[in-house]
Rosetta silent file (secondary structure, phi, psi, omega in degrees, C-alpha in Angstrom):
SEQUENCE: XXXXXXXXXXXXXXXXXXXXXXXXXXXXXXXXXXXXXXXXXXXXXXXXXXXXXXXXXXXXXXXXXXXXXXXXXXXXXXXXXXXXXXXXXXXXXXXXX
SCORE:     score description
SCORE:     0.000 S_00000001
   1 L     0.000  138.599  174.647  -10.430  -22.546  -36.472 S_00000001
   2 L   -95.022  145.089  171.768  -11.899  -19.146  -37.383 S_00000001
   3 L   -88.453  164.166 -172.130  -14.680  -17.405  -35.686 S_00000001
   4 H   -63.320  -28.795  172.314  -17.524  -16.092  -37.653 S_00000001
   5 H   -67.002  -45.456  177.547  -16.358  -12.545  -37.127 S_00000001
   6 H   -61.076  -46.375 -173.779  -12.949  -13.366  -38.428 S_00000001
   7 H   -69.707  -33.512  172.718  -14.329  -15.317  -41.328 S_00000001
   8 H   -64.904  -36.720  177.172  -16.549  -12.261  -42.257 S_00000001
   9 H   -68.282  -45.701  176.822  -13.645   -9.996  -42.192 S_00000001
  10 H   -63.524  -45.884 -179.104  -11.647  -12.300  -44.523 S_00000001
  11 H   -52.911  -46.082  175.498  -14.609  -12.708  -46.789 S_00000001
  12 H   -64.005  -33.723  174.296  -14.609   -8.911  -47.216 S_00000001
  13 H   -73.244  -34.127 -175.443  -11.003   -8.739  -47.955 S_00000001
  14 H   -83.766   -8.987  174.593  -11.110  -11.528  -50.444 S_00000001
  15 L   -55.780  -35.021  174.463  -14.074   -9.963  -52.422 S_00000001
  16 L   -83.579   -8.481 -172.331  -11.544   -7.846  -54.379 S_00000001
  17 L   -82.291  152.702  177.344   -9.019  -10.609  -54.949 S_00000001
  18 L   -88.283  148.347  172.612   -8.627  -12.295  -58.289 S_00000001
  19 E   -61.774  125.603 -177.152   -8.685  -16.188  -58.688 S_00000001
  20 E  -109.041  -25.407  179.384   -5.014  -17.281  -58.750 S_00000001
  21 E  -129.334  149.833  175.112   -5.548  -21.082  -59.050 S_00000001
  22 E  -137.805  138.177 -176.201   -8.041  -23.213  -61.030 S_00000001
  23 E  -100.567  117.486  177.606   -8.821  -26.901  -60.531 S_00000001
  24 L  -106.355 -146.897  178.890   -9.452  -28.626  -63.716 S_00000001
  25 L   -68.803  -25.170  177.827   -9.765  -32.145  -65.142 S_00000001
  26 L   -74.168   -7.684 -179.880   -6.404  -33.017  -63.497 S_00000001
  27 L    67.727 -161.543  177.426   -8.049  -32.622  -60.118 S_00000001
  28 L   -86.240  102.171 -179.768   -6.303  -32.027  -56.820 S_00000001
  29 L  -101.908  169.878  177.088   -2.665  -33.185  -57.218 S_00000001
  30 H   -66.938  -38.393  176.915    0.220  -33.101  -54.838 S_00000001
  31 H   -63.606  -43.106 -178.181    1.979  -30.457  -56.980 S_00000001
  32 H   -63.812  -38.029  176.057   -1.001  -28.260  -57.036 S_00000001
  33 H   -71.343  -27.619  173.251   -1.239  -28.434  -53.250 S_00000001
  34 H   -66.136  -43.783 -176.310    2.380  -27.617  -52.885 S_00000001
  35 H   -71.161  -36.482  175.463    2.010  -24.525  -55.049 S_00000001
  36 H   -69.233  -32.050 -175.058   -1.213  -23.474  -53.155 S_00000001
  37 H   -66.043  -39.364 -179.519    0.740  -24.059  -49.778 S_00000001
  38 H   -72.854  -36.624  174.209    3.404  -21.719  -51.099 S_00000001
  39 H   -69.718  -36.664  174.252    1.033  -18.972  -52.150 S_00000001
  40 H   -64.865  -31.695  173.999   -0.713  -19.188  -48.841 S_00000001
  41 H   -64.943  -40.527  176.161    2.672  -18.731  -47.065 S_00000001
  42 H   -74.148  -52.165 -167.370    3.185  -15.509  -49.085 S_00000001
  43 H  -103.870  -16.771 -176.440   -0.290  -14.178  -49.208 S_00000001
  44 L    72.306  -43.220 -173.677   -2.320  -15.852  -46.317 S_00000001
  45 E  -123.562  131.537  178.276   -5.546  -15.440  -48.296 S_00000001
  46 E  -139.138  151.361  173.730   -6.222  -16.849  -51.726 S_00000001
  47 E  -116.359  132.154 -176.322   -9.101  -17.365  -54.118 S_00000001
  48 E  -126.561  173.419 -177.578   -9.367  -20.456  -56.236 S_00000001
  49 E  -143.460  139.104  176.323  -11.921  -21.762  -58.809 S_00000001
  50 E  -103.318  126.861 -173.838  -13.162  -25.141  -59.926 S_00000001
  51 L   -84.197  168.722  178.758  -13.745  -25.532  -63.590 S_00000001
  52 L   -59.854  -38.642  179.873  -16.684  -27.304  -65.167 S_00000001
  53 L   -76.446    3.385  178.034  -14.549  -30.232  -66.529 S_00000001
  54 L   -82.843  162.191  179.837  -13.290  -31.098  -62.995 S_00000001
  55 L   -95.378    6.616 -178.075  -14.730  -33.986  -61.225 S_00000001
  56 L  -102.442  156.323  163.017  -14.984  -31.855  -57.965 S_00000001
  57 L   -96.639  161.581 -178.996  -17.542  -29.437  -56.504 S_00000001
  58 H   -54.136  -50.853  179.013  -16.145  -26.312  -55.074 S_00000001
  59 H   -54.164  -42.112  177.049  -16.820  -27.747  -51.533 S_00000001
  60 H   -64.386  -45.438  179.352  -15.043  -31.015  -52.183 S_00000001
  61 H   -71.021  -37.842 -174.891  -12.040  -29.317  -53.529 S_00000001
  62 H   -63.676  -45.474 -179.429  -11.940  -26.582  -50.882 S_00000001
  63 H   -67.889  -36.527  179.222  -12.019  -29.281  -48.074 S_00000001
  64 H   -73.171  -41.782  171.869   -9.500  -31.534  -49.678 S_00000001
  65 H   -66.111  -40.838  177.820   -6.945  -28.741  -50.288 S_00000001
  66 H   -60.591  -42.018 -177.705   -7.507  -27.118  -46.955 S_00000001
  67 H   -73.300  -34.519  176.649   -6.759  -30.393  -45.174 S_00000001
  68 H   -64.594  -35.217 -168.962   -3.673  -31.057  -47.413 S_00000001
  69 H  -109.337   -6.853 -179.932   -2.080  -27.625  -46.848 S_00000001
  70 L    76.827   30.581  178.257   -3.451  -26.975  -43.213 S_00000001
  71 L   -99.140  173.689  174.549   -5.594  -24.084  -44.187 S_00000001
  72 E  -106.961  137.694  175.213   -9.066  -22.852  -43.203 S_00000001
  73 E   -79.493  118.473  173.858  -11.925  -22.712  -45.788 S_00000001
  74 E   -84.835  -47.108 -177.337  -13.215  -19.177  -45.539 S_00000001
  75 E  -156.770  148.774  173.357  -15.985  -19.200  -48.017 S_00000001
  76 E  -136.441  125.591  176.341  -17.454  -21.288  -50.847 S_00000001
  77 E  -137.540  125.330  176.513  -19.736  -19.748  -53.442 S_00000001
  78 L    54.533 -116.481  178.135  -20.670  -21.370  -56.714 S_00000001
  79 L   -96.996   -4.953 -178.577  -17.371  -22.517  -58.340 S_00000001
  80 E  -108.905  157.634  176.823  -15.146  -20.347  -56.243 S_00000001
  81 E  -155.344  161.902 -165.784  -13.707  -20.614  -52.768 S_00000001
  82 E  -123.433  141.303  178.165  -11.406  -18.775  -50.521 S_00000001
  83 E  -125.673  150.642  176.631   -8.662  -20.335  -48.382 S_00000001
  84 E  -143.687  143.619  168.813   -6.599  -18.661  -45.409 S_00000001
  85 L  -152.667  119.087 -178.866   -3.620  -19.771  -43.487 S_00000001
  86 L   -59.038  129.498  166.277   -1.848  -17.568  -41.066 S_00000001
  87 L   -94.627  115.801 -168.058    1.871  -17.091  -41.646 S_00000001
  88 L   -73.310  -20.646 -176.262    3.301  -17.048  -38.137 S_00000001
  89 L   -89.851  -41.424 -170.972    6.602  -15.326  -39.239 S_00000001
  90 L  -131.372   76.171  179.713    5.375  -12.565  -41.613 S_00000001
  91 L   -61.389  125.325  176.698    1.721  -11.744  -41.031 S_00000001
  92 L   -93.155  -46.696 -177.129    0.132  -10.049  -44.100 S_00000001
  93 L  -104.406  128.502 -179.184   -3.426   -9.816  -42.953 S_00000001
  94 L   -98.207   92.453  172.253   -4.126   -8.349  -39.619 S_00000001
  95 L  -124.873  147.514 -170.675   -7.006  -10.009  -37.962 S_00000001
  96 L   -84.074  125.511 -179.978   -7.175  -10.920  -34.298 S_00000001
  97 L  -112.462    0.000    0.000   -6.680  -14.629  -33.754 S_00000001
């Protein structure tokens, strides 16, 4: 669980990030969650987007994916959301946890 200060720091870092995954009409699948988990292991912080033809809102998709991969939802704005998961072996982002 992130504190509000940690969440604010991560939001600032994610502001310059590009969206690397999109959730479309296929929805949230096991394969998608596996790929997102791998990206989180390497990057720790990723930005995702929900397309209009998806049956999900950004909040629903963020919560479902975060639960599936064990990540924290940092931010949800419009159709985009940011996920964070600390890599205990090779930390990329330095925030006090």
